[in-house]
N, C-alpha and C positions, 0 to 999 in steps of 0.2 A: 677417554682420557684418564679417568681415575684408575682404570685397570692397567693402563700403560705405566702410570706412576708407581703403582704397586709392583709391577713386574720389574721396573728399573730399581726400586728399593731392594727387592729380593736379589737382583743381580749384583748390586753394590755390596750387600752383606756377604754374599757368597764369594765375591772377588776379594773382599777383605780377609775372609776366612782362609782363602787359598794363599794370599800374599803373606799374611802374618802367621800362617800355620797354626791356627787356633780355632777352637769352636766355643771358647768361653764368651758368653754373652757380654759380660762386663768389659773384657778386653776389646771386643769388637766395637762396642758402643763408644769406648774411650778413643779408639783409633779413628773411627768415622767422625767423631766430634771435631777432630783436628782439621777436618775438611769441610766444616759446616758452611762457611761462606761460599765456597765453590759449588757445593752441592745445592745450596739454595739457588744459585745462579743457574745451575743445570736444570733444576726443577721448572724454571721458567723457559729455558732454552729448548729442552727436548720437545715439549708439546708444540712449540713453534716450528721446529724442524719436521715433526710428524705432520703438522698441518701443511707445511710447504710441500712435502712429498705426497700429499693427498691421502694419507692413511686413514683419515676420518671421513673420506668420501667414497671409498671403495664399497661396492655391494658385497657383503660378506659371503653370500651364497655363491658368488662367482669369483672369489679370490683365487689368484693363479700365480704364475711365475712373475708377472708384472708386479703383483703385490709384494712378493718376496724381495725383488730388487729394490722396491721403494723402502722396505723395512731396513735393508742393508744400507742404502744411501742415507736415510734419515738418522740411523744410529751412528754412521760414520761421521756425518756432519756434527752430530751432537757430541760425540766423544772428542772431536777436534776442539769444539767450543769449551768442553770441560777441561781439556789440557791447558788451554789459554787461561781459563779461570783459575786453575790450580797454580799456574805460574805467577799469576797476579795477586791472588788472595790468600793462598795457603803458605805456611812456613816452608822455606826451601828444603829443609831437612825431611819434610813429610811427603815431598813429591815422589810418587811411586809409579813409574811407567809400566812395570809389569802388572800392577794391580789394575791400571786403566785398560791395558790390553785384554786382561781376563774379563773385565767389566764389559768391554765392547763386544766380545764374543758371546757372553751370557745374555746381554741385552738383546742381541739379534735373535738368539735362540728363544728366549722367553716371550718377547714381543711377537715374534713370528708364530710361536706355538699357540699363543692366545688366539691369533687370527685363524689358524688352522682349526682350532677347537670351535670357534664361532662358525666357520664354514661347515664343519661336520654337523653341528647342532641345527643350523639353518636348513641344510639338505634334509636332515631327518624330519624337521618340522614341515618342509615342503612336501615330502613324500607322505607324511601322515595326513596332511590336508588333502592331498590328491586322492589318497585311498578313501578318505572319509566322504568324498563327493560322489562316489559311485561304487556301491558295495561290491559289484562283481566285475570291476574294471580289469583286474588281473586275469580273471577267467576269460575275458574277451580279448586280451592282448594277443596279437597275432605273432607267431614265431617268425622272425625275419632273419635272413642272411644278407650281409652287405658285401657286394662284389667290389673290391678295392679297399686295401688297407693303408692307403696313403692319407695325405692331409684332408682330401675331400671326404673320404670315408669316415675319418675321425670326427670331422665337423658335423657330418650327418648324424653320427651316433650321439654326439653331445647334444644336438638339437632334439633328438628323439627322447633323450633322458629328461629334458626340460619340458616335454609335452605334458600338460596337465591331464590330458585324456588317456595317456599311457596306451596308445594304440598298438605299439610294437614292443615285443621283447626280443632283442637282438641275441641270437644264439651262437652266431659265428661270423667271422670275417673270412673271405677268400681272396687270395692274391697270388699272382704268378711269380712274384719275387721270392726266391727260396730263403733269402735272409730274413724275411718276415714270418716265415712259418714257425709255429709254436711260440710266437711272442704274443703278448697281450696288449690290447688297447683298452685301457681302464681294466675292466674285469672280464673282457670277452676275448677269446683266443682266436688267433689266425690259424685255422685248422689245416689249410692246404691250398693248392692251386685252384684256379677258377673251374677247371674241369671236375673238381670234387663236387660241384653242384649236382651233377647227374646222379651221383651216389646218394646225396641227401634227398633228391626228388624221389628216387626209387624207394627209399626207406620212409617216405612221408614225414621227413624231419623238419620240414619248413612249410609255412603257410604263405609267405610272400618273399619275393626277391627284390632287393633295392640295389640299383646299379649306380655306383659312384666312381666310375672309371671313365677316362677319356681316350686312352691310347690302346684300344683293342679294336680290331677290324670289324666292319659291319657284318660280314658273313658269319663270324663267330658269335657276335651278339645275337644275330638272328637265330642261330641254332639254340642258344640259351633260352631266348624268348619263346620259341615254338615248343621247346621241351617243357617249359613251364606251363604253357597253354594246354598242352596235351594232358598234364596232370591236374589241371584246374587250379594252378598256383598263380597268384597275381604277380605282375612284374611292373615296377615303377622305376623311373629314372630321376636323378637329380640334375637340374639344369647346370650347364657348364659354369665353372667358376668365373671365367671371363665375362659371361653374360650377366652374372650377378654383379660383378664389379662395375660393369658398364651401365647398370640400372635397368637391364632388359628383363631381369628375372630375380626372384627372391629364392632363399633356401627353402625349397618345397619339393614335394614329390609329384611327378606327373606320370600319366599313363604313357606307355611307349607308343611312338608313332612310326610310320614307315621311314621318316627322315632319320630317326635314330638308328634304325636297322641298316641303313645304307651309308652311314657316316664312315669316313675314313680317318686316318691320322690327321689331326687338325693342322691347317696351314697357319704358321706362325708369322704374322705380319710384323715387319720391322717398323714399329710405330714411330721410332725416332726419325727414321729416314722418310717415312710417309708424312710424318708431322711437319717436317721442314718444308714440304710442298703445300700443305693445307693450313696449318695453324696460322692464324692471323692473315689469311689470304682470302681473296674473293673467289668463290667457286660457283660455277653454273652447271646444272645437271639438266640435260634434255631428256624428255620422257620421264620426268620426276614422278609422275603418277603411276608408273608401271611397277612391277614387282622388283626388278633390279634397281630401278631409279629410286624407289622408296627406301630400300635397304641401304643404298648408297648414301642417301641424304641422312639416314640415321647414323651411319658410321662416320661420315664427314663431320656431323655435328659434334660427335664425341671428341674430335680433334680440335675444336674451337676455331672455326673459320671466322674471318672478319665479316663476311657476308655470304649467304647461300641463296642463289636464285633458282627457284623451282619452275622450270620451263616445261610446258606441256600444252597439248591441244584441248584436253578435256577439263573444263573448269571444276567439275565435281571432284575428280580424282586429285587435282592439285590442291583444292581446298581441304580435302580429307588429309592429305599428307601434311599440309601446313598446320592444321589443327593438332595432329598427333605430335609433330615436332615441338610446337609451342608448349604442349602439355608435358612432354618428357624433358625438354631443355628450356625451361622458362627463362633462364638467364640469357638465352640467345634469341628470344622472341622478336626483338627489334632488328635482328640481323637476317630474318627470313623474308623473302620477297617472292610473291606469286607473279609469274609472267605467263600469260596466255598467248599462244601462237602455234603455228605449224612450222616444222623444219622445212617443209616443201615451199614455204613462202620466203623467197630469197631476200626481198627487201626487209621483211620483218626480222629475219634472222640477223642480218647485218646491223639493223637498227638496235636490236637488243644487245648484241655483243659489243657494239661500239659505245652505247650509252652506259651499260653496266660495267664495262671494262674488266671482265673476270681475269684472274691470273691463270686459272685452270678450268677446262671444260671437259666434263664427262658426257660423251654422246651415247646415250642408251636408247633414244627414240628410234623405233623401227617397227614395221609390220613383220610379224614373225610366224603367223599361222599359215603353214604350207598349203593345204588344200584351198583356202580362201584366196591366197595370192595367185594360185593357178588361174583363177577366174577373174582376177583384177590386176592384170599385168601392169597397166599404166600407173595404178596407185602404188604398186610395189616399187616401180622405178622412181616415181615422183618422191615417195616418202623415204625410201632406203638409199637409192643411188644419189638422186639430186639433193635430198635432205642432208646426206653426209657431205656432199660437195659444198653446199651452202654453209654448213657449220664450220667445216675445215677452212674454207676460204675466208669466212668472217673472222675466224680466230687469227689467221695470219695477217689479214688487213688491219685488225685492231691491235696487233702486237701482244696477243695472249701468250703466256709463257708455255702452256702445255695444252694439248688436246688428246684425250684417250677415247678410242673407239671400242665399242662392245661388238665383237664378232661372234661367229658360231661355227661349230664343226660341220654344219650343213654347207658351208662355203667350200668344203673340200670335195673336188670332183662333183659339183652340184648336179642334181637330177631334178631340181625344182626351180621355179622362178625365184622364190624367196632365197634359196641357197646361192643362185647365180648373182642376185643383186648384192648379197652380203660379200661375196668374193670381190665384186667390183668396188664395194666400200673399202675393203682392205687395200686394193690397188690405189684408190683415190687418196687415202691417208698417206700411203708411202710416197706417192707422187707429190703431194703437198709439202712433204718435208724438204724437197729440193726447190720448190717455188719460194717458200718462206723459211729461210734458214734460221731466223730468229725465234721461231716457234718449234717446240718439241712435239712431234706427232708420233703416237703409239697406237697399236691395236692389240686387243686381247681376244683370244679365241678359246671358247670352252663349249661344253656339251649342254645337255638339257638341264634346266633348273627345276628342282623339286618344288612342287606346290606353287609355281608361278601361274599366272593367269593363262589358261589354255593348255596347261600341261596335263599329263595323264593322271597324276595323283588326285587332284580335286575331282576329275571326271569319275574315277573309280570310287571315290568317297561318296559322291552323290548317287552313283548307281547302287552302292551298298545301302545307302539310306533308304532307297526305294525297294530294297529286297532283291536286287539283281535283275537281269544277269549283268556280269561284267563283260564289256566288249573289247576284244583284242583284235588288231588287224591281221596278225599272222602268228602262228605258233612259234616261229623262230626269230621274230623281230627283236633286235637288241638296240639299246641306247646307252650312251654315257650319261651319268647323272652326277649332280653336285647340289649342295644346299645353297640357298640364296645367300646366306651369310658367307659361305666359303667363296662363292663367286665374287662377291664384293671385295673380300679380302684380296683376291687375285687382282682385281682392278686397281685397288689401292697400292698394292705392291708394284704393279707395272707403271703406275703414275710417276715413279721415281726413275724410270728407265731412260734409255737413249733414243734419240729421234730416229724414226724410220723402222723401228723394231716391231716384230710381231711376237707376242708372248703366248704361251700355252701352259695350262695346268696339267700336272700329272694326275689324271682322273682315275687311275686304276683300271680295272677290268670293266667291260661293258656289262650291263644288266639285261637279262632277258625279260621282256615285258610280261610274258606269261607267268614267270616266277614271281614278279612283283605283284601281279594280280592275286596269285594264290596266297602270298604272304599277307596281303592286306585283308583277304577274307579270313585267314586264320587269326590275325590280330583282332579282328572283330568278334571272335569267338565262334566262328562257323567253319564248316568243312567245305573246301572247294569241290565243285561238281556233285556235292551231296545236298548241302543246304543252299548254296549259291552257285548257279551255273555260270560257265564261261563260254561265250560264243565268239566266233571268228568272223570278221566282216570283210576281210580282204584289204590289201594295200590301197590307199587313196592316191589320187593323182599327185605326182611329185615325191612320193615317199619311197624310201629304200628300206631293205631289210636291216642293213648294217650301216652305221655311220663310221667315218674314218676321221682321224685327227690331223693327218697331213697327206699331201699329195706324194706320189712316188718320187717326184723330182725335188721334194723338200726334205730337209734334214732337221732333226731335233738336236739342238746344241744346249748343253748345260749352262745355266746362268748362275750368278752369285746368290740368288734368292732361293730359299728352300722350296722344293717341289714346284718350281716355276722354270720353264725352259724357253729357249728362243727357237723360232722357226725360221729357217733361212733356205734360200736356193741360189744357184749360181747366176741365173739370169732373171731380171725383172722387166716388166713392161716399161718402156721409155715413158717418162712423164708426159711428153707432148702427145703421145698416142692415147694415154689415159684421158687427157683433157679433150681430145677429139671425140672419144667415145661419149663423154659427158655432153658435149655440144650436140651430137646426133640424137642422144636420148632426149635432150631438151626440145628438139624440133618435133619428135614424135609426141611428146606430152602436149606441146602447144597445139598440134594438129589433131590431138585425140586419136591418133592412129595406133590402135591397140595391136592389130595384126602386124603392122610394120615394126612396132616396138618388139614384139615377140620374135619375129624373124631376125632382127638385128641382135637381140639378146642371144639367140642360138648361134648367130654368126660369130660373135666376139667371145662366146664361151662355148666352144665346140662340145665339151663334155655334156652340156645340157641336152643338146639334140640327140647325142649318142645314148645317154642314159634313158631318155624318154623312149627311144626306139627299143632299147633292151627290155625295159620294164613292160612294154607292150607285147613282147614275144618270148621272154625267157625269165628264169629266176635270176635276179640281179646278183645273187651270190655265186653263180657259176662262172668260173674263169677269173681272170685278173680284172680288177675294177678299172673302168674306163678313165682315162686321163687326157688332158690336153696334149695333142701330139707335139713333138719337138720339131717345129717347122717354122719358116719365116712367118707364116700366117699365125701360128701359135704365139710367136714372140710379140706380134702386134697385139694380139688379144690378151695374152696373159703371161708373156715372158717364159713360156715353157712350163708354166705352173699348172 
């Protein structure tokens, strides 16, 4: 405060010197004395203004543009007060607007300059203290290049500068935006495009690569990471800004994972549109203890539901999710409700939906393990087909506003019991949209989810932990992949859609599982087939070499939502025929007739029997993929789908 008063006094003297065009001390003192009363008032007013604009509460070492705006605002309010004091307390003849204007400019400059000086001194003191705590820290600092010269990269650099251990010395930024080349972020230059990294690696000019970009394809990132691994250069990634803002991560560096290598352009969820469906609404999630269900509960929680019902069969998994949500969203703790039950239990499902009265239901509960369901046909039908029917029927009967089904690409020309049951689930949800017109029914179809329970990534990770080998079913097997978070964003986007629609995510190109296995081995610091072997086990019952996203008789139609498409076909299974299929399956389940249930499943989904025959005799990739034939029988079973 004393320093500010000195700066203001100097500013006033200089303003008077400019106004009166004199440097005579006597004349200046005489002129300023004519304003004595107003200046005394200003001496009390200015510190109050500075306090109001928090100038005495800013941390000097972190002074920034916000501090500068506060300096301008405080001095502007102060000079307005001084003008009022001049008009009230000084002789009219002595009122000098030009002198007050010059004083206003000089006060901003001097008060601001003092804070800049304090910032510089504090930074120097911080650096001196940091250097004093570890004599050879600078020698141990790793030369780092930051990929990405945008806001994310700049924030990372600022955080590294404040690191008391001084682990990194940033030597360059790389960015594909030509407008950024040869510019400086603080004192570090943006030297060129991302591909310049290969030149730096070849010249051994970098010890570690820090990735702070979000809009570069996974294949290109994979090439960067593997090139670094080959040179023994470490690679780390900064968690996405959205994840940090949503409380799921802090600004820190993490080792690269296979999920990072496979990531695509992020799906931008329209939170405003989704929020209108979820904020202050009651939401029920079936299968809440599963991978998709758990992430769905996390993202729904971020939108502030009135209540969130965690419905699941396993009490341990539901309790785990409930505990996590209460820890991460303590303000919503009293809105979480654990509901134990099976979707195969019709009375329990109806009772839960009726009593909880959710506005929106996300149906993620399903048996998804293909080989296991081949040996447990009745359970696949009971949990997937009848479970979906129970949930959809209960939503309509209770007047729920929306129901969203989670489907899979294995429902396309299914060659497995699991895929066939999920195709029937899609048909059931579409048929329900005609039975209960007051409820919006939607389905969402996507591919494999990375790191979900039972997926290939955790299997490979465990095999790597044991030292190998990694087991792959076939050298040419491919799958579509997406991250759990991306899958849930798709579900949330679709939740705002129209009734009876089937949504599909643009998942890019399929990934060869053999390439995925080799990448995971290299990410672990080993060489495929040298340090860690890969063995082939053969396709299991119900598995195909390639998955497809749509049937031949389906078409992909663009939607209004980014990277989210609609799947449509000319003919659909009549609802009464769908409900007749459900009734027949209920009879097989009641009688425990597994053989009859399988025969009927192959009858209503002809592609199932055809695919099973093909996989027993030939390579499934030879020739055109089998589809439901366009015939009256196909219309009864699947509407030509």
